[in-house]
All heavy atoms as an XYZ file, in Angstrom:
682
protein
N       4.331      0.094     11.763
C       3.452     -0.799     11.037
C       3.840     -2.236     11.353
O       5.004     -2.572     11.393
C       3.589     -0.554      9.539
C       2.918     -1.621      8.712
S       3.247     -1.518      6.953
C       4.958     -1.965      6.881
N       2.845     -3.036     11.600
C       3.078     -4.464     11.697
C       2.171     -5.155     10.696
O       1.181     -4.592     10.242
C       2.768     -5.012     13.113
O       1.358     -4.939     13.331
C       3.517     -4.244     14.180
N       2.523     -6.378     10.362
C       1.718     -7.097      9.373
C       0.291     -7.285      9.858
O      -0.619     -7.425      9.052
C       2.368     -8.424      9.019
C       2.484     -9.369     10.186
C       3.207    -10.627      9.784
C       3.372    -11.501     11.009
N       4.088    -12.699     10.716
N       0.064     -7.259     11.162
C      -1.286     -7.415     11.693
C      -2.113     -6.140     11.536
O      -3.332     -6.182     11.636
C      -1.237     -7.814     13.174
C      -0.592     -9.176     13.366
O      -0.757    -10.047     12.484
O       0.087     -9.358     14.389
N      -1.457     -5.018     11.283
C      -2.142     -3.733     11.117
C      -2.608     -3.494      9.687
O      -3.275     -2.512      9.420
C      -1.215     -2.574     11.496
C      -0.851     -2.585     12.957
O      -1.617     -3.143     13.768
O       0.220     -2.046     13.286
N      -2.219     -4.348      8.763
C      -2.487     -4.119      7.349
C      -3.886     -4.552      6.950
O      -4.332     -5.644      7.298
C      -1.464     -4.869      6.495
C      -0.023     -4.433      6.689
C       0.914     -5.382      5.958
C       0.171     -3.011      6.203
N      -4.548     -3.701      6.205
C      -5.896     -4.010      5.713
C      -5.828     -5.018      4.586
O      -4.915     -5.011      3.780
C      -6.565     -2.739      5.205
C      -6.958     -1.805      6.320
C      -7.714     -0.632      5.815
N      -8.878     -1.046      5.008
C      -9.896     -0.258      4.735
N      -9.909      0.969      5.196
N     -10.891     -0.675      4.002
N      -6.858     -5.860      4.524
C      -6.981     -6.833      3.441
C      -8.090     -6.467      2.473
O      -8.221     -7.086      1.427
C      -7.269     -8.228      4.002
C      -6.112     -8.833      4.742
C      -6.378    -10.272      5.146
O      -6.754    -11.081      4.280
O      -6.204    -10.564      6.337
N      -8.889     -5.475      2.828
C     -10.010     -5.080      1.987
C      -9.693     -3.752      1.300
O      -8.935     -2.952      1.835
C     -11.299     -4.944      2.817
O     -11.072     -4.003      3.874
C     -11.715     -6.279      3.414
N     -10.256     -3.528      0.128
C      -9.967     -2.284     -0.590
C     -10.252     -1.043      0.234
O     -11.187     -1.003      1.026
C     -10.904     -2.358     -1.800
C     -11.159     -3.811     -1.994
C     -11.159     -4.402     -0.610
N      -9.435     -0.044      0.033
C      -9.570      1.240      0.702
C     -10.233      2.169     -0.307
O      -9.602      2.587     -1.273
C      -8.197      1.766      1.153
C      -7.503      0.721      2.034
C      -8.345      3.099      1.874
C      -6.027      0.945      2.207
N     -11.492      2.466     -0.096
C     -12.279      3.186     -1.091
C     -12.574      4.637     -0.726
O     -13.253      5.327     -1.485
C     -13.593      2.437     -1.345
C     -13.430      0.983     -1.798
C     -14.787      0.304     -1.887
C     -12.684      0.904     -3.111
N     -12.079      5.100      0.404
C     -12.323      6.478      0.826
C     -11.848      7.443     -0.261
O     -10.827      7.218     -0.889
C     -11.578      6.777      2.130
C     -11.994      5.865      3.248
O     -11.585      4.700      3.212
O     -12.715      6.313      4.148
N     -12.593      8.518     -0.430
C     -12.218      9.523     -1.431
C     -11.369     10.635     -0.842
O     -11.069     11.614     -1.507
C     -13.474     10.104     -2.070
C     -14.179      9.081     -2.915
C     -15.396      9.680     -3.562
N     -15.966      8.702     -4.458
C     -16.431      8.995     -5.647
N     -16.420     10.237     -6.064
N     -16.925      8.058     -6.406
N     -11.043     10.507      0.401
C     -10.150     11.453      1.069
C      -9.051     10.668      1.761
O      -9.197      9.484      2.035
C     -10.924     12.287      2.084
C     -11.948     13.198      1.433
C     -12.614     14.128      2.432
O     -12.137     14.211      3.572
O     -13.600     14.761      2.048
N      -7.971     11.341      2.044
C      -6.864     10.715      2.758
C      -7.319     10.424      4.184
O      -7.890     11.286      4.849
C      -5.630     11.639      2.756
C      -4.522     11.056      3.600
C      -5.166     11.872      1.324
N      -7.079      9.225      4.620
C      -7.504      8.781      5.943
C      -6.310      8.735      6.897
O      -5.157      8.776      6.453
C      -8.121      7.374      5.857
O      -7.072      6.444      5.514
C      -9.247      7.306      4.833
N      -6.585      8.615      8.194
C      -5.471      8.412      9.131
C      -4.657      7.156      8.774
O      -3.434      7.145      8.935
C      -6.176      8.268     10.481
C      -7.434      9.077     10.325
C      -7.861      8.827      8.898
N      -5.329      6.135      8.266
C      -4.626      4.921      7.831
C      -3.636      5.265      6.716
O      -2.493      4.807      6.720
C      -5.635      3.874      7.358
C      -5.008      2.556      6.986
C      -4.832      1.565      7.943
C      -4.584      2.293      5.689
C      -4.251      0.345      7.616
C      -4.006      1.089      5.348
C      -3.837      0.111      6.314
O      -3.254     -1.087      5.986
N      -4.087      6.062      5.752
C      -3.200      6.475      4.660
C      -1.997      7.229      5.198
O      -0.862      6.976      4.788
C      -3.941      7.381      3.670
C      -5.018      6.659      2.892
O      -4.813      5.497      2.503
O      -6.080      7.282      2.667
N      -2.238      8.157      6.083
C      -1.134      8.952      6.641
C      -0.124      8.053      7.355
O       1.079      8.271      7.256
C      -1.661     10.014      7.586
C      -2.415     11.116      6.864
C      -2.964     12.161      7.853
N      -3.824     13.118      7.187
C      -3.401     14.174      6.503
N      -2.117     14.402      6.394
N      -4.261     14.987      5.928
N      -0.615      7.048      8.041
C       0.266      6.134      8.766
C       1.067      5.238      7.817
O       2.112      4.717      8.208
C      -0.550      5.273      9.725
N       0.572      5.077      6.588
C       1.214      4.156      5.648
C       1.832      4.854      4.433
O       2.131      4.206      3.430
C       0.194      3.100      5.196
C      -0.166      2.159      6.298
N      -1.167      2.436      7.194
C       0.362      0.971      6.666
C      -1.240      1.440      8.070
N      -0.330      0.552      7.781
N       2.053      6.157      4.523
C       2.620      6.891      3.386
C       3.954      6.310      2.918
O       4.172      6.133      1.717
C       2.783      8.375      3.727
C       1.513      9.204      3.731
C       1.799     10.617      4.231
C       0.877      9.243      2.354
N       4.834      6.011      3.823
C       6.125      5.453      3.437
C       5.941      4.086      2.764
O       6.618      3.779      1.779
C       7.059      5.347      4.640
C       8.454      4.793      4.347
C       9.159      5.627      3.280
C       9.273      4.739      5.618
N       5.035      3.302      3.277
C       4.740      2.007      2.664
C       4.265      2.198      1.235
O       4.698      1.492      0.321
C       3.658      1.257      3.481
O       4.164      1.038      4.799
C       3.293     -0.055      2.843
N       3.378      3.166      1.022
C       2.874      3.440     -0.326
C       4.016      3.825     -1.262
O       4.104      3.347     -2.391
C       1.830      4.554     -0.299
C       0.550      4.240      0.427
C      -0.251      5.266      0.905
C       0.113      2.942      0.634
C      -1.454      5.017      1.551
C      -1.082      2.675      1.293
C      -1.858      3.717      1.740
O      -3.040      3.460      2.383
N       4.899      4.700     -0.802
C       6.027      5.130     -1.629
C       6.919      3.941     -1.971
O       7.345      3.765     -3.123
C       6.828      6.248     -0.932
C       8.134      6.540     -1.664
C       5.983      7.505     -0.817
N       7.183      3.113     -0.999
C       8.042      1.947     -1.237
C       7.391      0.969     -2.207
O       8.086      0.385     -3.055
C       8.378      1.270      0.092
C       9.283      2.142      0.971
C       9.625      1.481      2.279
N      10.471      0.317      2.023
C      10.581     -0.709      2.864
N       9.914     -0.714      3.999
N      11.354     -1.726      2.568
N       6.078      0.783     -2.118
C       5.388     -0.094     -3.064
C       5.411      0.480     -4.479
O       5.588     -0.263     -5.452
C       3.950     -0.344     -2.620
C       3.770     -1.297     -1.449
C       2.316     -1.312     -0.994
C       4.237     -2.705     -1.815
N       5.237      1.793     -4.596
C       5.321      2.422     -5.911
C       6.723      2.272     -6.497
O       6.869      2.007     -7.700
C       4.928      3.896     -5.821
C       3.452      4.173     -5.560
C       3.238      5.658     -5.265
C       2.588      3.717     -6.727
N       7.733      2.429     -5.675
C       9.108      2.232     -6.134
C       9.330      0.801     -6.609
O       9.958      0.574     -7.642
C      10.109      2.561     -5.024
C      10.293      4.046     -4.792
O       9.850      4.841     -5.645
O      10.872      4.407     -3.751
N       8.821     -0.148     -5.847
C       8.969     -1.557     -6.229
C       8.257     -1.835     -7.549
O       8.794     -2.528     -8.429
C       8.430     -2.465     -5.122
N       7.066     -1.299     -7.710
C       6.316     -1.499     -8.950
C       7.047     -0.862    -10.129
O       7.127     -1.452    -11.215
C       4.901     -0.938     -8.809
N       7.587      0.327     -9.926
C       8.322      1.009    -10.991
C       9.568      0.227    -11.394
O       9.984      0.264    -12.555
C       8.695      2.422    -10.554
N      10.142     -0.492    -10.449
C      11.326     -1.312    -10.713
C      10.955     -2.701    -11.234
O      11.826     -3.543    -11.420
C      12.160     -1.437     -9.447
N       9.667     -2.917    -11.441
C       9.150     -4.204    -11.922
C       9.489     -5.355    -10.978
O       9.727     -6.477    -11.411
C       9.650     -4.507    -13.340
C       9.334     -3.425    -14.305
N       8.061     -3.176    -14.762
C      10.128     -2.482    -14.883
C       8.077     -2.144    -15.588
N       9.313     -1.702    -15.667
N       9.501     -5.047     -9.690
C       9.752     -6.090     -8.684
C       8.556     -7.041     -8.647
O       7.415     -6.618     -8.840
C       9.959     -5.462     -7.310
N       8.814     -8.280     -8.415
C       7.756     -9.270     -8.260
C       6.935     -8.920     -7.025
O       7.479     -8.480     -6.011
C       8.383    -10.657     -8.102
C       7.341    -11.743     -8.042
O       6.945    -12.246     -9.107
O       6.907    -12.074     -6.915
N       5.635     -9.101     -7.106
C       4.759     -8.745     -5.986
C       5.166     -9.490     -4.722
O       5.048     -8.962     -3.626
C       3.281     -9.004     -6.321
C       2.890    -10.447     -6.313
C       2.857    -11.298     -7.373
C       2.489    -11.210     -5.175
N       2.469    -12.548     -6.972
C       2.224    -12.525     -5.620
C       2.325    -10.924     -3.816
C       1.818    -13.543     -4.768
C       1.910    -11.948     -2.973
C       1.661    -13.230     -3.446
N       5.655    -10.716     -4.854
C       6.055    -11.504     -3.678
C       7.227    -10.845     -2.958
O       7.276    -10.816     -1.727
C       6.396    -12.938     -4.089
C       5.182    -13.744     -4.507
C       5.576    -15.117     -5.050
N       6.100    -15.000     -6.393
C       5.346    -15.094     -7.501
N       4.057    -15.299     -7.409
N       5.889    -14.978     -8.691
N       8.156    -10.315     -3.740
C       9.297     -9.628     -3.143
C       8.840     -8.361     -2.410
O       9.269     -8.093     -1.289
C      10.309     -9.273     -4.236
C      11.555     -8.626     -3.718
C      12.550     -8.305     -4.812
O      12.245     -8.490     -6.009
O      13.641     -7.836     -4.463
N       7.957     -7.597     -3.043
C       7.446     -6.371     -2.409
C       6.645     -6.708     -1.153
O       6.776     -6.033     -0.130
C       6.590     -5.588     -3.398
N       5.822     -7.742     -1.223
C       5.021     -8.128     -0.056
C       5.922     -8.551      1.101
O       5.644     -8.233      2.253
C       4.053     -9.246     -0.424
N       6.989     -9.232      0.766
C       7.910     -9.692      1.803
C       8.749     -8.555      2.375
O       8.807     -8.371      3.595
C       8.824    -10.772      1.219
O       9.773    -11.185      2.164
N       9.370     -7.766      1.503
C      10.293     -6.731      1.967
C       9.591     -5.469      2.463
O       9.981     -4.912      3.486
C      11.263     -6.368      0.843
C      12.213     -7.479      0.412
C      13.039     -7.041     -0.786
C      13.111     -7.894      1.562
N       8.593     -5.021      1.741
C       7.935     -3.766      2.098
C       6.866     -3.976      3.167
O       6.789     -3.234      4.144
C       7.323     -3.085      0.852
C       6.548     -1.838      1.231
C       8.403     -2.775     -0.171
N       6.038     -5.001      2.960
C       4.917     -5.230      3.879
C       5.253     -6.199      5.007
O       4.447     -6.412      5.905
C       3.706     -5.734      3.086
C       3.209     -4.777      2.005
C       2.157     -5.444      1.149
C       2.681     -3.496      2.624
N       6.432     -6.801      4.929
C       6.922     -7.724      5.956
C       5.980     -8.908      6.161
O       5.744     -9.356      7.287
C       7.173     -6.982      7.265
C       8.197     -5.871      7.121
C       8.401     -5.069      8.381
O       7.780     -5.381      9.427
O       9.185     -4.110      8.330
N       5.459     -9.426      5.051
C       4.551    -10.567      5.111
C       5.292    -11.845      4.778
O       6.234    -11.846      3.987
C       3.398    -10.373      4.117
C       2.499     -9.178      4.384
C       1.548     -8.972      3.218
C       1.723     -9.373      5.674
N       4.848    -12.944      5.370
C       5.386    -14.260      5.041
C       4.570    -14.794      3.862
O       3.515    -15.395      4.041
C       5.282    -15.188      6.245
C       5.920    -16.542      5.991
O       6.245    -16.857      4.832
O       6.081    -17.299      6.968
N       5.062    -14.530      2.681
C       4.338    -14.877      1.457
C       4.136    -16.386      1.344
O       3.082    -16.840      0.911
C       5.080    -14.317      0.223
C       4.416    -14.749     -1.066
C       5.168    -12.802      0.311
N       5.118    -17.165      1.736
C       5.017    -18.622      1.627
C       3.958    -19.194      2.561
O       3.313    -20.187      2.238
C       6.362    -19.282      1.919
C       7.401    -18.924      0.865
O       7.014    -18.714     -0.310
O       8.594    -18.844      1.219
N       3.772    -18.573      3.709
C       2.805    -19.086      4.689
C       1.371    -18.916      4.215
O       0.523    -19.784      4.454
C       2.999    -18.397      6.035
N       1.076    -17.801      3.559
C      -0.295    -17.543      3.084
C      -0.228    -16.636      1.855
O      -0.448    -15.430      1.959
C      -1.128    -16.905      4.197
C      -2.615    -16.870      3.877
O      -2.986    -17.071      2.698
O      -3.410    -16.629      4.810
N       0.078    -17.222      0.699
C       0.250    -16.394     -0.499
C      -1.013    -15.644     -0.915
O      -0.923    -14.519     -1.414
C       0.686    -17.381     -1.579
C       0.449    -18.734     -1.037
C       0.353    -18.617      0.452
N      -2.173    -16.212     -0.692
C      -3.421    -15.535     -1.048
C      -3.616    -14.268     -0.250
O      -3.957    -13.211     -0.792
N      -3.407    -14.358      1.043
C      -3.536    -13.185      1.917
C      -2.478    -12.148      1.569
O      -2.772    -10.951      1.478
C      -3.401    -13.596      3.378
C      -3.478    -12.434      4.343
C      -3.443    -12.903      5.815
N      -3.573    -11.774      6.698
C      -2.539    -11.080      7.198
N      -1.300    -11.433      6.920
N      -2.744    -10.045      7.999
N      -1.256    -12.600      1.357
C      -0.172    -11.680      1.013
C      -0.486    -10.940     -0.286
O      -0.264     -9.731     -0.383
C       1.146    -12.436      0.896
N      -1.019    -11.654     -1.272
C      -1.344    -11.005     -2.550
C      -2.461     -9.984     -2.377
O      -2.399     -8.886     -2.930
C      -1.749    -12.070     -3.580
C      -2.044    -11.521     -4.960
C      -0.773    -10.906     -5.551
N      -0.997    -10.180     -6.782
C      -0.564    -10.569     -7.968
N       0.099    -11.703     -8.104
N      -0.786     -9.847     -9.033
N      -3.492    -10.341     -1.595
C      -4.589     -9.390     -1.342
C      -4.074     -8.121     -0.693
O      -4.409     -7.011     -1.110
C      -5.664    -10.022     -0.446
C      -6.653    -10.903     -1.138
C      -7.811    -11.276     -0.230
N      -7.412    -11.840      1.056
C      -7.075    -13.115      1.251
N      -7.075    -13.966      0.255
N      -6.755    -13.529      2.457
N      -3.267     -8.284      0.340
C      -2.747     -7.123      1.069
C      -1.857     -6.286      0.153
O      -1.953     -5.058      0.120
C      -2.004     -7.561      2.342
C      -3.011     -8.127      3.344
C      -1.212     -6.407      2.942
C      -2.381     -8.774      4.556
N      -1.013     -6.935     -0.605
C      -0.156     -6.216     -1.550
C      -0.997     -5.428     -2.543
O      -0.774     -4.236     -2.758
C       0.759     -7.195     -2.282
C       1.498     -6.552     -3.403
N       0.988     -6.487     -4.691
C       2.693     -5.917     -3.444
C       1.839     -5.845     -5.461
N       2.882     -5.489     -4.738
N      -1.959     -6.078     -3.152
C      -2.770     -5.427     -4.183
C      -3.589     -4.262     -3.621
O      -3.711     -3.222     -4.260
C      -3.687     -6.443     -4.867
C      -2.922     -7.423     -5.738
O      -1.697     -7.253     -5.936
O      -3.562     -8.379     -6.222
N      -4.139     -4.445     -2.418
C      -4.908     -3.375     -1.772
C      -4.022     -2.146     -1.546
O      -4.419     -1.014     -1.836
C      -5.505     -3.877     -0.427
C      -5.892     -2.723      0.481
C      -6.704     -4.776     -0.687
N      -2.834     -2.371     -1.059
C      -1.954     -1.252     -0.733
C      -1.326     -0.628     -1.975
O      -1.150      0.587     -2.027
C      -0.917     -1.678      0.302
C      -1.540     -1.864      1.641
N      -2.224     -3.019      1.975
C      -1.647     -1.037      2.697
C      -2.714     -2.878      3.197
N      -2.375     -1.686      3.658
N      -1.035     -1.420     -2.982
C      -0.513     -0.847     -4.220
C      -1.594     -0.018     -4.913
O      -1.309      1.085     -5.410
C       0.009     -1.934     -5.153
C       0.609     -1.434     -6.471
C       1.732     -0.426     -6.238
C       1.088     -2.614     -7.301
N      -2.821     -0.488     -4.909
C      -3.917      0.290     -5.508
C      -4.087      1.615     -4.769
O      -4.264      2.670     -5.394
C      -5.214     -0.515     -5.484
N      -4.029      1.572     -3.458
C      -4.174      2.809     -2.691
C      -2.976      3.726     -2.919
O      -3.116      4.951     -3.003
C      -4.351      2.492     -1.201
C      -4.765      3.689     -0.386
C      -6.085      4.277     -0.845
N      -6.533      5.334      0.057
C      -7.677      5.950     -0.021
N      -8.537      5.617     -0.963
N      -8.004      6.891      0.837
N      -1.794      3.154     -3.032
C      -0.603      3.950     -3.315
C      -0.755      4.668     -4.648
O      -0.410      5.853     -4.776
C       0.643      3.063     -3.336
N      -1.286      3.980     -5.627
C      -1.504      4.607     -6.940
C      -2.553      5.709     -6.844
O      -2.417      6.754     -7.483
C      -1.884      3.540     -7.956
C      -0.692      2.660     -8.312
C      -1.039      1.578     -9.292
N       0.180      0.913     -9.744
C       0.241     -0.351    -10.090
N      -0.842     -1.120    -10.061
N       1.380     -0.875    -10.487
N      -3.596      5.500     -6.060
C      -4.597      6.543     -5.865
C      -3.962      7.760     -5.191
O      -4.194      8.899     -5.590
C      -5.778      6.027     -5.033
C      -6.784      7.103     -4.776
C      -7.794      7.512     -5.612
C      -6.867      7.943     -3.621
N      -8.488      8.546     -5.051
C      -7.941      8.840     -3.826
C      -6.141      8.039     -2.442
C      -8.309      9.797     -2.890
C      -6.493      8.996     -1.513
C      -7.571      9.861     -1.734
N      -3.160      7.493     -4.168
C      -2.498      8.593     -3.465
C      -1.607      9.378     -4.419
O      -1.574     10.609     -4.363
C      -1.658      8.059     -2.299
C      -2.465      7.559     -1.121
S      -3.272      8.871     -0.196
C      -1.874      9.691      0.529
N      -0.913      8.690     -5.311
C      -0.010      9.364     -6.242
C      -0.766     10.175     -7.281
O      -0.281     11.221     -7.725
C       0.884      8.338     -6.926
N      -1.952      9.727     -7.643
C      -2.689     10.433     -8.691
C      -3.713     11.426     -8.153
O      -3.975     12.445     -8.792
C      -3.388      9.432     -9.617
O      -4.405      8.744     -8.923
N      -4.300     11.162     -7.004
C      -5.371     12.012     -6.485
C      -5.182     12.404     -5.016
O      -5.393     13.545     -4.654
C      -6.723     11.294     -6.609
C      -7.126     10.931     -8.013
S      -7.524     12.359     -9.017
C      -8.992     12.950     -8.219
N      -4.822     11.466     -4.199
C      -4.790     11.667     -2.758
C      -3.810     12.709     -2.276
O      -4.055     13.388     -1.282
N      -2.700     12.846     -2.986
C      -1.703     13.812     -2.543
C      -2.287     15.227     -2.446
O      -1.850     16.031     -1.647
C      -0.494     13.819     -3.480
C      -0.750     14.492     -4.800
C      -0.484     15.839     -4.982
C      -1.310     13.783     -5.873
C      -0.754     16.476     -6.189
C      -1.585     14.402     -7.085
C      -1.299     15.745     -7.239
O      -1.569     16.357     -8.435
N      -3.302     15.500     -3.263
C      -3.928     16.823     -3.241
C      -4.534     17.128     -1.869
O      -4.533     18.267     -1.421
C      -5.010     16.915     -4.316
C      -4.444     16.792     -5.704
C      -5.532     16.747     -6.732
N      -4.942     16.413     -8.025
C      -5.624     16.038     -9.068
N      -6.937     15.950     -9.005
N      -5.012     15.756    -10.187
N      -5.031     16.088     -1.212
C      -5.617     16.263      0.117
C      -4.532     16.588      1.148
O      -4.817     17.228      2.160
C      -6.383     15.010      0.541
C      -7.525     14.689     -0.372
N      -8.764     15.250     -0.228
C      -7.608     13.875     -1.452
C      -9.573     14.791     -1.168
N      -8.887     13.957     -1.927
N      -3.326     16.126      0.894
C      -2.225     16.410      1.817
C      -1.746     17.845      1.683
O      -1.197     18.419      2.618
C      -1.060     15.458      1.559
C      -1.325     13.986      1.798
C      -0.119     13.164      1.362
C      -1.661     13.715      3.253
N      -1.959     18.438      0.505
C      -1.496     19.801      0.247
C      -2.436     20.866      0.799
O      -2.071     22.026      0.870
C      -1.312     20.012     -1.255
C      -0.282     19.104     -1.923
C      -0.273     19.342     -3.425
C       1.099     19.308     -1.330
N      -3.646     20.460      1.142
C      -4.606     21.409      1.687
C      -5.562     21.933      0.634
O      -5.513     21.512     -0.517
N      -6.423     22.867      1.010
C      -7.408     23.394      0.073
C      -6.749     24.106     -1.101
O      -5.725     24.751     -0.955
C      -8.229     24.383      0.898
C      -7.667     24.385      2.268
C      -6.476     23.487      2.303
N      -7.379     23.938     -2.279
C      -6.820     24.622     -3.447
C      -7.561     25.886     -3.767
O      -8.593     26.175     -3.355
C      -6.830     23.730     -4.667
O      -7.699     22.666     -4.619
């Protein structure tokens, strides 16, 4: 993953996408950071490898998009990884 590969727009697919599969570790790390009450700037910098000071608006968008998707994966998306029920 590079910072240039990160989406800035919401991920609204109702199924797990190749993008999701490529970013599973990122999602887990963001969920861990959120559970630890880490500041979004710290998570964006350490997990997403973004320069928060250079463009805080973009960094916040990318962080929020990926944290929202991580939460979806934790509540619904993981079922798609397990296969048909």
